[in-house]
C-alpha positions in Angstrom: 6.8 6.9 99.2 9.3 5.3 96.9 10.8 7.7 94.4 13.0 7.4 91.4 15.1 10.3 90.0 15.9 10.3 86.3 18.7 11.9 84.4 18.7 12.0 80.6 22.1 11.7 78.9 22.4 12.0 75.1 25.1 10.0 73.3 26.0 9.9 69.6 24.1 6.7 69.0 21.8 6.3 71.9 19.9 8.1 74.7 20.7 6.9 78.2 18.2 7.4 81.1 19.9 7.0 84.4 17.5 5.7 87.1 18.3 6.4 90.8 16.1 5.2 93.7 13.9 2.1 94.3 11.7 0.3 91.8 8.5 -0.6 93.5 4.7 -0.5 93.0 4.6 3.3 93.5 7.5 4.1 91.2 6.6 1.6 88.5 4.6 4.1 86.4 7.2 6.8 86.9 9.9 4.6 85.4 7.6 3.5 82.6 6.6 7.0 81.6 10.1 8.4 82.0 11.5 5.8 79.6 8.7 6.2 77.0 9.2 10.0 77.1 13.0 9.5 76.7 12.3 7.3 73.7 10.9 10.3 71.7 14.4 11.8 71.9 16.4 8.7 71.1 18.5 8.8 67.9 19.3 5.1 67.5 18.4 3.4 70.7 17.3 3.8 74.3 19.3 2.5 77.3 18.1 2.3 80.9 21.0 2.6 83.3 19.8 0.8 86.4 23.2 0.8 88.3 21.7 3.0 91.1 18.2 1.5 91.0 17.2 -0.9 93.7 14.7 -3.7 93.1 13.7 -6.8 95.0 11.0 -8.6 93.1 10.8 -9.9 89.6 7.3 -8.6 89.2 8.5 -5.0 89.3 11.0 -5.7 86.5 8.1 -6.3 84.1 8.2 -2.5 83.5 11.2 -3.0 81.3 9.6 -5.7 79.3 6.5 -3.4 78.8 8.7 -0.6 77.6 10.6 -2.8 75.2 7.3 -4.0 73.6 6.0 -0.5 73.4 9.1 0.8 71.7 8.7 -2.0 69.1 5.5 -0.3 67.9 7.0 3.2 68.0 9.6 4.6 67.5 10.9 1.2 66.5 14.3 1.6 68.3 16.3 -1.0 70.2 16.2 -1.0 74.0 18.7 -2.3 76.5 19.6 -2.3 80.2 22.9 -1.3 81.6 24.4 -1.9 85.1 28.0 -1.8 86.3 27.2 -4.3 89.1 27.8 -8.0 88.2 25.4 -9.3 90.8 22.6 -7.0 89.6 23.3 -8.0 86.0 22.9 -11.6 87.0 19.5 -11.0 88.6 18.4 -9.2 85.4 19.6 -11.9 83.1 17.8 -14.6 85.2 14.5 -12.6 85.1 11.8 -12.8 82.4 12.8 -9.3 81.3 15.9 -10.7 79.6 13.6 -12.1 76.9 12.8 -8.5 75.8 15.9 -6.5 76.6 19.6 -7.4 76.7 21.7 -6.5 79.8 25.1 -4.9 79.3 27.9 -3.6 81.5 28.2 -0.2 79.7 26.4 2.0 77.2 29.1 1.5 74.7 28.6 -2.3 74.9 24.9 -1.9 74.4 25.4 0.4 71.4 27.7 -2.2 69.7 25.0 -4.8 70.0 22.2 -2.5 68.6 23.8 -3.2 65.2 22.1 -3.0 61.9 19.8 -2.2 60.2 20.7 1.5 60.1 17.9 3.8 61.0 17.2 6.6 58.5 15.9 9.9 59.8 14.7 13.1 58.2 13.6 16.1 60.3 12.4 19.5 59.4 10.6 22.3 61.4 8.0 24.3 59.5 6.7 27.8 60.2 3.1 28.6 61.0 2.0 29.7 57.6 -0.7 29.1 55.0 1.7 27.0 52.9 2.9 24.8 55.8 0.7 21.8 55.0 1.7 21.7 51.4 5.4 22.1 52.3 5.2 19.3 54.7 3.6 17.0 52.1 6.3 17.9 49.7 9.0 17.1 52.2 7.5 13.7 53.1 6.9 12.8 49.5 10.5 13.7 48.5 11.9 11.8 51.5 10.0 8.6 50.6 11.1 8.8 47.0 14.8 9.4 48.0 14.6 6.4 50.3 13.3 4.1 47.5 9.8 3.7 49.0 7.7 5.9 46.6 4.7 3.5 47.0 4.3 4.9 50.6 4.5 8.6 49.5 0.7 9.2 49.1 -0.3 7.6 52.4 2.6 9.4 54.2 1.6 12.7 52.7 -2.0 12.2 53.7 -1.0 11.4 57.3 1.4 14.3 57.7 -1.4 16.7 56.4 -3.7 15.6 59.2 -1.0 15.9 61.9 0.3 19.3 60.7 -3.3 20.7 60.5 -4.0 19.5 64.0 -0.8 21.3 65.2 -1.7 24.5 63.4 -5.3 24.5 64.6 -5.0 23.3 68.2 -1.6 24.6 69.3 0.6 27.7 69.0 3.6 25.7 68.0 5.6 25.3 64.8 5.2 21.7 63.6 8.3 19.6 63.4 7.9 16.8 60.9 9.9 13.6 61.4 10.3 10.7 59.0 12.0 7.5 60.0 12.8 4.2 58.3 13.9 1.1 60.2 13.3 -2.6 60.0 10.7 -2.3 57.2 8.6 0.3 59.1 8.3 3.9 58.0 7.2 6.4 60.6 5.6 9.8 60.0 5.5 12.0 63.1 4.8 15.6 64.0 6.2 17.1 67.2 5.0 20.3 68.9 5.5 22.0 72.3 1.9 21.6 73.5 1.6 18.9 76.2 -2.2 18.4 75.6 -2.8 15.0 73.8 -3.8 15.2 70.2 -7.4 14.7 69.4 -8.0 13.6 65.8 -11.6 14.6 65.0 -13.7 13.7 62.0 -14.5 16.5 59.6 -17.9 18.0 60.0 -18.0 19.2 56.4 -16.2 18.2 53.2 -14.4 21.6 53.1 -12.7 21.3 56.4 -8.9 20.6 56.2 -7.6 17.2 57.3 -8.6 13.7 56.6 -9.9 12.6 60.0 -9.2 9.7 62.3 -10.9 7.0 60.2 -8.7 7.6 57.1 -5.5 8.0 59.2 -6.3 4.7 60.9 -6.9 3.2 57.5 -3.6 4.3 56.0 -1.5 3.5 59.1 -0.3 0.2 60.5 -0.6 2.0 63.9 -0.7 5.5 65.3 -0.6 7.3 68.7 0.4 10.3 70.7 3.4 10.3 73.0 4.6 12.8 75.6 8.1 14.0 74.9 10.9 14.6 77.4 10.9 18.3 76.6 7.3 18.6 77.8 5.5 18.7 74.5 4.2 15.7 72.4 4.8 13.7 69.3 1.9 12.4 67.2 3.0 9.5 65.0 1.8 6.9 62.6 3.6 3.9 61.1 3.5 2.4 57.6 4.8 -1.0 56.6 7.2 -1.1 53.7 6.2 -3.7 51.1 8.6 -6.6 50.7 11.7 -6.1 48.5 11.6 -2.3 48.9 13.0 0.1 51.4 16.2 -1.7 51.9 18.6 0.4 54.0 22.2 0.4 52.8 23.2 3.9 54.0 26.3 3.9 56.3 25.5 4.5 60.0 27.0 8.0 60.0 25.1 9.2 56.9 21.8 11.1 57.4 19.4 13.0 55.2 20.6 16.6 54.7 17.5 17.8 56.4 18.1 15.5 59.4 19.2 16.3 62.9 19.1 14.3 66.2 16.0 14.5 68.3 
């Protein structure tokens, strides 16, 4: 059975997943899932280091195109391939995957090409308490206003309420709320340590907390649940910023004071 070993390396402006082994039909899903899990940890971009990965058929390389397209939906970060072998780089550049992900000789080269726009991030962990949902709503609302997208504040607050309530009701974790803004897309996400997929259920009565799946789907451009590299999950939803708002001018090194890399 073909196997692929993976090593996650966090850099200042990217996360690198080193792949060692052979890419084939049996390892295709392993590589795909590993990259998607690594993306939940990526600060500014995800890089697949394939220097030690063997592959023989273009069909197997489609996994990288699939990952690139998935990352475009969430978390909206750039994706690149890195190899230190010129012959391997030439094969990748001649393959269809080159239409979806650039190929570089080093992680530093890939990061330089990621470029602007800068990605804004705000992250805060909340305790398990009766005031957690309201505190999370306030955090998201203040973040949207500080970033110049107040028109998204109500929808973002409604979404974070549903996600936080799900975490409190169905897991034993403290919810970690994440807000991102990049390329005209605002993401509201809640991470927890429980690996079970989130199930957004409709309310049975009007007094139950949460807004339910239908309203979350109505507010959001898209939503989903992704397994994280740490073993838990991230439930996320995206909102499109209206034109002429949400322009990002913050220098690359500047982050919200509540932010941290994740």
